[in-house]
N, C-alpha and C positions, 0 to 999 in steps of 0.2 A: 710896610704892609704889602701883601700880595694882592694884586687886582685880578679878580676871577675872570673878567672879560678878556684882559690882555693875556692871561695865562692860557686860557682855552684857545685863543686865537693863535698863539705860538704852537700849541699842541696840534691844532688843525693843520697849520702850515706844514709841520713836520710829518704829519700823517700823509698828506698829499705827496710830499717829496718821497717818502718811503714807498708809497704805492707805485710811484713812477720809476723807482730805481730797481731795475731787475736784479742787479748784483746784490743789493742789500736784501732783497726778498729771498734770493737763493741762499744767502748766508744765514738768514733768519730761520728758514723752514726746511731747507734741504741739507745744509751742512750738519746740523745737530744729529739728524737721522743717520747720515752717512758716517759720521764719527762714531756713533753708538754701534752701528753694525760692524764697522771696520775694527774698532778696538775690542768690541765684545767677542768677536770670533778670533782676533789675532792674539789677544792677551789671555793667557791661561797658566795657572800655576798647578794644574792637574798633570801629573806625570804618570803615564800608563804605558804598557807594552815596551818596557825597557829591554832592549836586545841583550841577551845573555848567552854565554857559552858554558858548557859543563865539562869538567874534568873529573870523571867518576873512576876512582881507583879501587873502589870496593866492589862494584858490579854485583850488588846484591839486591834482593827484593826491598830491603829497608832503604837503601840508597835511592832506588827508583821511586819509592814512595815519597821521599823528600823532594826529589826532582819534580814529581807530579804536583806536590804542594805548591812549589814555586810557580809552576805552569798554570795551575787552576786559580791562582790568586788574582789574575788579571793585571798584575803590575809588571810581570816579567814575561818576555817572549823568548822561549828557548830557540836559538838560531842553529845550534849544532853541538856536537860532542867532539872533544879533542882528546888526544892520547898522551900528550907530552906537555910539560910546563913551558917548553920553549915556544910553543904556539901561542901562549898567552900574550906575550909582548907584541907579536905580529898582529894579532887581532885587535888589541887596544890601540896600537899605533895607527892602523888603517881606519879606525873608527867603526869597524865591522860590528863590534859589540861594545856595550857600556859597562858590562860586569861579567865576571867569570866566577862560577861556583866550583869550588874544589872540595871534593869529598875524599878524605884520607882512606888508605887501606885499613881494614879491620874495623870500619865504622859500625857495621852491623854487630860484630862480636862484642865490641866495647859497649855498645848501647844495650845489648842483651844482658851483659854482666853488671850493669848499673854504674859503669865508670863514666867519668866526664869525657865527652867526645867532642873535639873541636871540629868545626866546619869553617872553611875559609871562603870569603867572598872578596874578590879583588875588583875594585870599582875605579873607573876612569874619573879622576878628579879635575880634569881640565874644565869641565862644566861643574862648578862647585854646587850650584843649586840642585841639579839632577843627581849629583853624587850624594849630597846630604839626604835627599828624599829617598834615594835607592837604599842607603844604609838604614834608614828608618823602616822602610818596608821589609828589609832583610831581617832586622831584629824582631819585628812583629811576626813574620812567618816562622822563623826558627823557634821563637817562644811558643807560638801556638802549636807547632808540631811537637815540641818537647812536652807540652802539657798533655797532648793526646797520648803520647807514648807512656807518660807517667800514669795516667788514669787507666790505660789499658792493662798495666801490670798490677794495679792496686785493687784491693777488694772494696775499699771505701773511697769516698770522694776526698778531694784535697781539702785540708783544713781551712784554707782561705780561698775564696772565689772572688775574682775581680769582675764587676759588672759596670761598664762605662756607658754613659749616655751623652750624646752631643745635643745641645740646645741651639735653636735658631737656624742652624744649617746642618741638619741631620746627616745628609749625604756627603758633607764636606766638599761641596762643589765650588770651585773657584769663581764660576760665573755669578753665583749668588752674592758673592762679595764684590766682584768687579763691577757689575752693572749698576748697582746703586751708587757706587763711587764714581762711575762715569757720568752719572747725572750731575754730580757736583762739579766735576772737572770740565765737562762740556759746557755747562751753563756759565761757568766763570769765564771761559774763553769767548763764547758767543756774545754774551752780554757786553763785555768790555770792547770787543771788536765792533759791534754794531754802533755804539754811541761814540766810539773813537773817531768815526767819520763825520759826525753831525756838524760840529763847529768848523772843523777843517774844510768841509764841503762848502760852507758859506764863504770862507776866505778864497778858496780856489775858484769858485764860480763868480766871484765878484758881487754877491748879494749881501755881503756884510754891510755895505754902505746903506742899503735900504733898511736893514735891521737897525743900524745905528741911528737912523733918522726917526725911528719910532720912539715913543715914550716908555717902552718896556724896560724894566730893570734887569740887572744881571741875574738875579735869582729867578725872575719870571722866565727869562730865556732858558736857563738851565733846567728848571722844573718843567717848563712847557715842552722842551725838546725831549725830556726824559719820559713823559707820560705815555706816548705811543709805544715806546720800547718796553715799558713795564708790562703792557698787555701782550706784546709779542713774546716776552720772556716767560710769562705765565703759560701761554699756549705751548711754548717749547717744552716746559717742564711736564705738562700733561702728555704731550706727544711722545717725548722720550721715555717717560715712565710707563705709558701704555705699551709702547713697542718692547720695552725691556721685559715686561710681564708676559706679553703675548708671544714674542719671538724667542726669548731665552728662558721662559718658564720660571722667572724669578718670583718668589712668593712676595705678597704684599699683605702684611698683617696689621698695618697701622691705620690711622685716621687720615683720609685724603684731604680733609679741610685743614688739619694741622700742617700737613705737608705744604699746601698752597700758601698758608699764612706765613710759615717760616721761609718758604721760597721767596715770597714777596720782600721780606727783609733782606735776604741775601741778594736778590736781583737789584734792588735799589742801590746797594753798596757797590756791586760790580758795575752797574750802569754809570754810577757816579764816578768810578775810577776811569771808565772809558771817556766820560765827558771831560774829566780833568786832563787826560792825555790829549784829547782833541784840542782843548784850549791852549795847551802848551805847544803842541807840534805845529798847528796851522797848515799841515800838509797831510793829505789822506794816506799817501804811501808811508811817510814817516810815522803817522799815528797808528797805522795797522801793524807796522813792525814793532813799535813800542808796546802795543797791546799784546801781541803774541809773546814777547819776551817777559813782560811783567805779569802775565796770567798763566800761560801754558806751563812753563818750567816750574814756578812755585806750586801751582795746583797739582801738577803731575808728580813732582818729587817731594814736596815738603808738606803736603796735606795729610799724609798717612795713606794715600791711595796705593803707591808702589811699595813704600817702606813704612813700617810702623814708626811713629814719632818717638817712641821710647828707646829705639835702638840707634837713633841718630846722634851724632856728636853734639856736645853741649852747645857750641855756638849756633849750629843749625837748628837745634831744638828751640832756642830762644827766638830765632827768626820765624819759626812756624806759627808763633802767636800772632804774627802780622799777616798771615795768609788766611783770608776769610773762608776759602774752600775747606780748610781744616775743620771748621765748625759746621759747615753745611754737610760735609762728609759724615760726621757723627749723626746729623739729623736724618739724612737719607738712609743710611744703614740701620739706624735705630727704628725708623718708621717702617721701612720695607721688611726687615728680617725679624725685629724684636717686637714690633707693635707698641713701642713705648709712647707715652703721652707727654704733655707739657710739664708734668711734675719731674721728668727726667731731663728734658731738653730746654728748660727755661734759661739756663746759663748760656747755651749756644745761641738762643734767640736774642738775648740781651747783647751779647758780643757782636752779633751780626747787625743789630740795630745801631750800635755804637759805630761800627764800621760804615754803615750807610750815612749816618750823620756827618762823620768826618769826610767821607768821599764827596758828598754834595756841597759841604762848606768849602772844601778845597777847590772844587770845580767853579763855584760861584766867585771865589776869591781870585782865582787866576784869570778867569774870563774877562776880557776887555772889549767894549763896543767901540772904543775910540780908534780912529784911523791913525796909523803911524805917519 
């Protein structure tokens, strides 16, 4: 059974140590904000102002109208006009442009006669992500221009009209997807790193002998040391969420109480993982390195933050079930963007609670008060 007096005594001791440790305080309150601002501005999947050159062999009003359509879309920036196909290779090789629009001769004549008129867009595929997005923009612009030409020559409207609507992220801004995901990734890293220093600090400073002489149990040491960092973690969640909404204009449609409740379950698991690492490593340097390896890479690459889990290879997809940031990512994006409630997020909550129980049990199991 846990003794409340001993438990709170360990928590008070850890709070005093945390308050006197400038490095831990900076890690707790400055590093999350720094990472959010840095990654929030650095990571973006929005591709705009793609540099483009134009080879216009038709030189007609219709071809200029098509060029103006590309220019006014906001996705392409016309850098210049070329007169020969041999210039295409040189421009793409130097990286002066990312795409080249080639309008064939007779473009206006064929379009006026109702014939199928090909337009070529040559894209630099060395950056596959930008090339894929540029091709998608190109198809959309050409399709929109073709529809206008068709309607211009028709007396009636087209028989089928497509009306699309985007929910939850109407402007398709990548920051609205990135910032809520960063809350999960950053808190996974910070929580594990903070508690990874706790037990290792006792061994390095030689205070473990004093702790071993007390009647506190292993579970009381683990839980007592964990309590102050739970409060720190909840403050960080509020801090990062408020900055994400205020600085990056990310919408928040959900219930803040639900966010804090599910954040508590996630934080206990992440802090328990850090405590487990600290008990195993017994060195602050080694514990920090292990915490970074075991939290940053899985949370960044296998949680669905950078790559959708559905597109990962089957072995990696299985590993993602062991990454708690995967479940918290669903929670943050669901609450921020969709405003969903517990009826949707209950499964993620239960899984994070299960991870918290396993993490705390493992930390208590590995921790030893005995001197070697």
